[in-house]
C-alpha positions as CSV (number, residue, x, y, z in Angstrom):
1,M,6.9,12.7,3.8
2,S,8.7,16.0,4.1
3,D,7.1,19.5,3.7
4,T,9.1,19.9,0.5
5,N,7.4,17.0,-1.3
6,K,4.8,17.4,-3.9
7,K,1.2,16.6,-3.0
8,L,-1.3,14.7,-5.3
9,V,-5.0,14.2,-4.7
10,I,-6.7,11.5,-6.7
11,I,-10.5,11.3,-6.6
12,G,-12.0,7.9,-7.4
13,T,-15.6,7.8,-8.4
14,H,-15.9,4.2,-9.7
15,A,-16.1,0.7,-8.2
16,E,-17.0,-2.7,-9.8
17,E,-19.0,-1.0,-12.6
18,N,-15.8,0.2,-14.1
19,P,-12.8,-1.8,-12.9
20,D,-10.3,0.2,-14.9
21,K,-11.3,3.5,-13.3
22,A,-11.6,1.9,-9.9
23,T,-8.0,0.6,-10.2
24,L,-6.2,3.6,-11.6
25,P,-6.2,5.7,-8.4
26,F,-4.3,3.1,-6.6
27,V,-1.9,2.3,-9.5
28,L,-1.0,6.0,-9.9
29,G,-1.1,6.6,-6.1
30,S,1.4,3.9,-5.5
31,A,3.6,5.2,-8.4
32,A,3.6,8.7,-6.9
33,L,4.4,7.4,-3.4
34,A,7.4,5.6,-4.9
35,M,8.5,9.0,-6.2
36,E,8.2,10.4,-2.7
37,V,5.0,12.4,-3.5
38,D,2.4,12.8,-0.7
39,V,-0.8,11.1,-2.0
40,T,-4.4,11.2,-0.9
41,V,-7.0,9.1,-2.6
42,V,-10.5,10.4,-2.0
43,L,-13.4,8.0,-2.8
44,Q,-16.8,9.5,-3.9
45,T,-20.0,8.3,-5.4
46,T,-19.9,4.5,-6.0
47,G,-16.1,4.7,-5.4
48,V,-16.8,4.5,-1.7
49,F,-17.5,0.8,-2.1
50,L,-13.8,0.3,-2.6
51,A,-13.2,1.3,1.1
52,K,-15.5,-1.5,2.3
53,K,-13.7,-4.5,4.0
54,G,-13.4,-7.3,1.4
55,Y,-15.0,-5.4,-1.5
56,A,-11.9,-5.0,-3.6
57,A,-11.4,-8.8,-3.7
58,H,-13.9,-9.0,-6.6
59,V,-12.6,-6.0,-8.6
60,H,-9.9,-6.8,-11.2
61,A,-9.1,-4.7,-14.2
62,P,-7.5,-6.6,-17.1
63,G,-3.8,-6.0,-17.3
64,F,-3.4,-4.9,-13.7
65,P,-2.8,-6.7,-10.5
66,P,-5.8,-7.5,-8.4
67,L,-7.3,-4.4,-6.8
68,T,-6.9,-5.9,-3.3
69,D,-3.1,-6.1,-3.9
70,L,-3.0,-2.5,-5.2
71,L,-5.1,-1.1,-2.4
72,E,-3.0,-2.9,0.3
73,G,0.2,-1.8,-1.3
74,Y,-0.9,1.8,-1.5
75,L,-1.9,1.9,2.1
76,E,1.3,0.0,3.3
77,A,3.4,2.6,1.4
78,G,1.8,5.4,3.4
79,G,-1.0,6.6,1.1
80,T,-4.0,8.3,2.7
81,L,-7.5,7.1,2.0
82,M,-10.5,9.4,2.5
83,V,-14.1,8.5,1.9
84,C,-17.0,10.9,1.3
85,S,-19.4,10.9,4.3
86,P,-22.6,11.8,2.3
87,C,-21.7,9.1,-0.3
88,L,-21.4,6.5,2.4
89,S,-24.8,7.5,3.9
90,A,-26.5,7.4,0.5
91,R,-25.3,3.7,0.2
92,N,-26.0,2.7,3.8
93,I,-22.3,2.1,4.5
94,G,-21.2,2.6,8.1
95,A,-17.8,3.3,9.6
96,A,-17.7,-0.3,10.9
97,D,-17.9,-1.6,7.3
98,L,-14.8,0.3,6.2
99,L,-11.1,-0.6,6.1
100,P,-9.4,0.7,9.3
101,Q,-7.3,3.2,7.3
102,A,-10.3,4.9,5.7
103,Q,-11.0,8.4,7.0
104,I,-14.6,9.6,6.6
105,V,-14.6,13.2,5.4
106,A,-17.1,15.8,4.0
107,G,-16.8,18.3,1.2
108,A,-14.7,20.9,3.0
109,T,-11.9,18.4,3.6
110,L,-11.8,17.5,-0.1
111,V,-11.7,21.2,-1.0
112,A,-8.9,21.8,1.5
113,E,-6.9,18.8,0.3
114,S,-7.3,19.9,-3.4
115,L,-6.2,23.4,-2.7
116,A,-3.1,22.2,-0.9
117,A,-2.2,19.8,-3.7
118,D,0.1,20.5,-6.6
119,S,-2.3,18.4,-8.8
120,T,-5.7,16.7,-8.6
121,L,-6.8,13.8,-10.8
122,T,-10.2,12.3,-11.1
123,Y,-11.2,8.8,-12.2
């Protein structure tokens, strides 16, 4: 993406306990990527489970494609996926458990990403 593009940060804080809110970051992220917007999805709290290999296969919100398809499409389109380090630790999830595209970050990175963004959404 070019330096003139808009930037969007989407913070996902849900997993299988709320399939709708788990799905929306990847639906909107993919839509924004199609509009040539730079997109970063940051997963926090229980949302970090979505970055685990194979986890998304059992999350499906009514009316949407399967989360696995949405997540794969988002990543293939060039979306960035960041995952909260303390949230992973609290859930005993290690780096080896995550999708290869997942970047483990701490709070300062999320703050920097949000400050650089034109807009930030939270689900």
